[in-house]
C-alpha positions as CSV (number, residue, x, y, z in Angstrom):
1,M,0.7,-29.6,-10.6
2,A,2.1,-26.2,-11.2
3,S,0.9,-23.2,-9.3
4,F,1.1,-19.4,-9.8
5,N,0.5,-16.8,-7.1
6,R,0.5,-13.3,-8.6
7,V,-1.7,-10.3,-8.0
8,I,-1.8,-6.9,-9.7
9,L,-4.0,-4.2,-8.1
10,V,-4.7,-0.6,-9.0
11,G,-6.5,1.5,-6.4
12,N,-6.4,4.3,-3.8
13,L,-5.0,4.2,-0.3
14,T,-7.6,4.2,2.4
15,R,-5.4,5.7,5.1
16,D,-2.1,7.5,5.7
17,I,0.9,5.2,5.9
18,E,2.5,4.3,9.2
19,L,6.0,3.1,8.7
20,K,7.6,0.8,11.3
21,Y,10.9,-0.8,11.6
22,L,11.7,-4.3,12.8
23,Q,14.5,-4.9,15.3
24,S,16.7,-6.0,12.3
25,G,16.2,-2.5,10.8
26,T,13.9,-3.6,8.0
27,A,11.1,-1.2,7.2
28,V,7.5,-2.5,7.0
29,T,4.1,-1.0,6.6
30,E,0.6,-2.3,6.1
31,V,-1.6,-0.2,3.8
32,G,-5.2,-0.4,2.9
33,L,-6.1,-0.3,-0.7
34,A,-9.6,0.4,-2.1
35,V,-10.1,-1.2,-5.6
36,N,-13.2,-0.3,-7.5
37,N,-15.1,-2.5,-9.9
38,R,-17.9,-1.2,-12.2
39,R,-20.4,-3.6,-13.6
40,K,-24.0,-3.7,-14.9
41,N,-26.6,-5.3,-12.7
42,Q,-29.5,-7.4,-13.9
43,S,-31.6,-4.3,-14.7
44,G,-28.8,-2.9,-16.8
45,E,-27.8,-0.1,-14.3
46,W,-24.1,0.5,-13.6
47,V,-23.1,-0.5,-10.1
48,D,-19.9,0.4,-8.4
49,E,-18.4,-2.2,-6.0
50,T,-15.4,-1.5,-3.8
51,L,-13.1,-4.1,-2.5
52,F,-10.8,-3.3,0.4
53,V,-7.5,-5.1,0.4
54,D,-4.7,-5.1,3.0
55,V,-1.2,-4.9,1.5
56,T,2.1,-5.3,3.3
57,L,5.1,-3.5,1.9
58,W,8.7,-4.2,2.9
59,G,12.1,-2.5,2.8
60,R,12.7,0.4,0.5
61,T,9.2,0.0,-1.0
62,A,7.7,0.7,2.4
63,E,10.0,3.7,3.0
64,V,9.2,5.3,-0.4
65,A,5.5,4.7,0.1
66,S,5.5,6.4,3.5
67,E,7.5,9.4,2.0
68,Y,5.5,10.0,-1.1
69,L,2.0,8.6,-0.6
70,S,-0.9,9.5,1.7
71,K,-4.6,8.7,2.0
72,G,-6.3,8.8,-1.4
73,S,-3.1,8.4,-3.4
74,S,-3.4,6.1,-6.5
75,V,-1.0,3.3,-6.7
76,L,-0.4,0.1,-8.7
77,I,0.9,-2.8,-6.6
78,E,2.1,-6.2,-7.8
79,G,2.6,-9.0,-5.4
80,R,1.4,-12.3,-4.0
81,L,-1.4,-13.5,-1.9
82,K,-0.7,-14.7,1.7
83,L,-3.1,-16.3,4.1
84,D,-2.7,-15.4,7.8
85,T,-4.3,-17.7,10.4
86,W,-4.6,-17.2,14.1
87,E,-6.8,-18.2,17.0
88,S,-8.8,-15.6,19.0
89,E,-11.1,-16.5,21.9
90,G,-11.0,-20.1,20.9
91,Q,-12.1,-19.3,17.4
92,K,-9.9,-20.0,14.4
93,R,-9.5,-16.9,12.2
94,S,-8.0,-16.2,8.8
95,K,-7.3,-13.2,6.6
96,L,-6.1,-13.1,3.0
97,R,-3.7,-10.2,2.3
98,V,-1.3,-9.2,-0.4
99,V,2.5,-9.0,0.1
100,G,3.5,-6.2,-2.2
101,E,6.7,-6.8,-4.2
102,T,6.5,-4.0,-6.8
103,M,4.8,-0.6,-6.4
104,Q,4.2,2.1,-8.9
105,M,2.8,5.5,-7.9
106,L,0.1,6.8,-10.2
107,G,-1.2,10.3,-10.8
108,G,1.8,12.2,-12.2
109,R,4.5,14.3,-10.6
110,G,2.3,17.3,-9.9
111,G,0.9,15.6,-6.8
112,S,1.6,16.2,-3.2
113,P,5.1,16.8,-1.9
114,P,6.8,14.3,0.5
115,R,5.4,14.2,4.0
116,E,7.6,15.6,6.8
117,P,7.9,13.4,9.9
118,G,4.9,13.9,12.2
119,E,3.2,16.1,9.6
120,S,-0.5,15.5,9.0
121,T,-2.1,15.5,5.6
122,E,-3.8,18.8,6.4
123,Q,-0.5,20.4,7.4
124,R,1.2,19.2,4.3
125,G,-1.6,20.6,2.1
126,Q,-1.2,24.0,3.8
127,R,2.6,24.1,3.4
128,N,3.9,26.3,0.6
129,W,5.8,23.9,-1.7
130,S,7.9,24.7,-4.7
131,R,8.8,21.7,-6.9
132,S,10.8,23.8,-9.3
133,N,14.1,22.4,-8.0
134,Q,12.8,19.0,-7.1
135,S,13.5,15.9,-9.2
136,G,10.3,14.1,-8.0
137,P,9.8,10.7,-6.6
138,P,10.9,7.5,-8.3
139,S,7.9,6.1,-10.3
140,Q,8.5,2.5,-9.7
141,I,10.1,0.7,-6.7
142,E,10.9,-3.0,-6.3
143,S,11.4,-4.7,-3.0
144,G,14.8,-5.9,-2.1
145,P,15.6,-9.2,-0.3
146,P,12.8,-11.5,0.9
147,A,10.8,-10.3,3.8
148,P,11.8,-11.2,7.4
149,S,9.8,-13.7,9.5
150,E,6.1,-12.9,10.1
151,D,6.8,-13.1,13.8
152,E,8.8,-9.8,13.6
153,I,6.0,-7.7,12.2
154,P,5.2,-5.0,14.7
155,F,1.5,-4.8,14.1
């Protein structure tokens, strides 16, 4: 039987990105994505439901995300589902997450400038920034080679 594992999500980041590097030098980050769904309930009223999804980005995609995105940024992510399982205090645990393979930043070029190392979102907002001589971020990034072993992830 054939199978297909593909996910496309559009949402907003729930926290600032923390970029980490494996011993091999490969960049990796785990981002939280809030995806909203609007539907009518039984009484006909509109109800908003928010789904929170953990997404792992690798390589250049992770580096670009950490440079150009911050909490609240809109992004489209395409990837695949992965089930993580582990045991904690004698209990088996599992968590479904997305391994992001393609990322597209949404919201236009008039958004926030790149974050400086160690700079908070508030500091970046207060910084006087001129984009007149800036070419802007790439709009779509694809991951490079396959991700390293899960045992190497630093979080």
